[in-house]
N, C-alpha and C positions, 0 to 999 in steps of 0.2 A: 240494436244492431252492433252499436259499439262494445257492450257488455260481452257478444260471441266472441269477437276478435281479441279481446283483453284478455278473458277469463275461459275462454271455450277450450275443446280439447282438440284443436285444429293441429293435423300433422305437421303442418309447417312450422307452427310456434315451437313443437318438441324439436325439430331438426334446428330451429335458430337457437335455441337453449343449448344443444349438443354441441354445436359449433362454437359457441362463446366459450362453454365450459373447456373445450379442447384447445381455443386460443388461450384460455388463462393458464391451462395446465402446461402448455408449449413455453408460455412467457416465464411461468416460475421455473422450468428446467433451464430455461435461457439465463435467468437472473443467478440461479444456483453456480452454473459453469463460470459467469462473470464473477462472482463472489470469490470462487476459488482462485481466479486467475489475481484478482486484487490481494487475496490474502498471499498468495504466492509471491507477488511483488513487494509485499509489505515484509515478508521474511527476507527476500534479498535485499531491500533497502536496508534493514535493520543490521543485517551481516556487513554490509557494505561500510555502514556508519561505525560499527565496532571496529573494523579493520582501519578506518580513517583515524579513529580516537586512538587506536593502539599506534599507529605509525606517527602521530601528532606526539603522543607521551616520549617516543624513542627520539623525536626531533628535538623536543624541550629538554632532554637529558643531554643531548650532543651539545645542545645551545649552550646549556649551562656551564658543561665542561669547557668549552670554547672560552665563553666569559671568562670564567676563571684563570685559564691559561694566558688570556690575553692581561688580565688585571696583574697576575703575577710577574708578566713580563714588563708592563708599563711600571709598576712600583718598584720591581728590581733596578730598573734603568735610573728610576729617580734617586735611589739610594745610593747609587755610584756615584 
């Protein structure tokens, strides 16, 4: 009896298999959509980090110029 339900050609068995395959296919489509969203987020994050790094470089350059100016002012006063 167990052999019939497990390996037989019962129409309900085929229906169950079709439902499972359909769920797996839908899950794959959902996962592909989620992956696209994650990849877009990574690209956006990479662009933001690049902009931040560029801004930090400009800030460093300005800070270096300020330090040099202050150093020249201080050293100029000491020499007087």
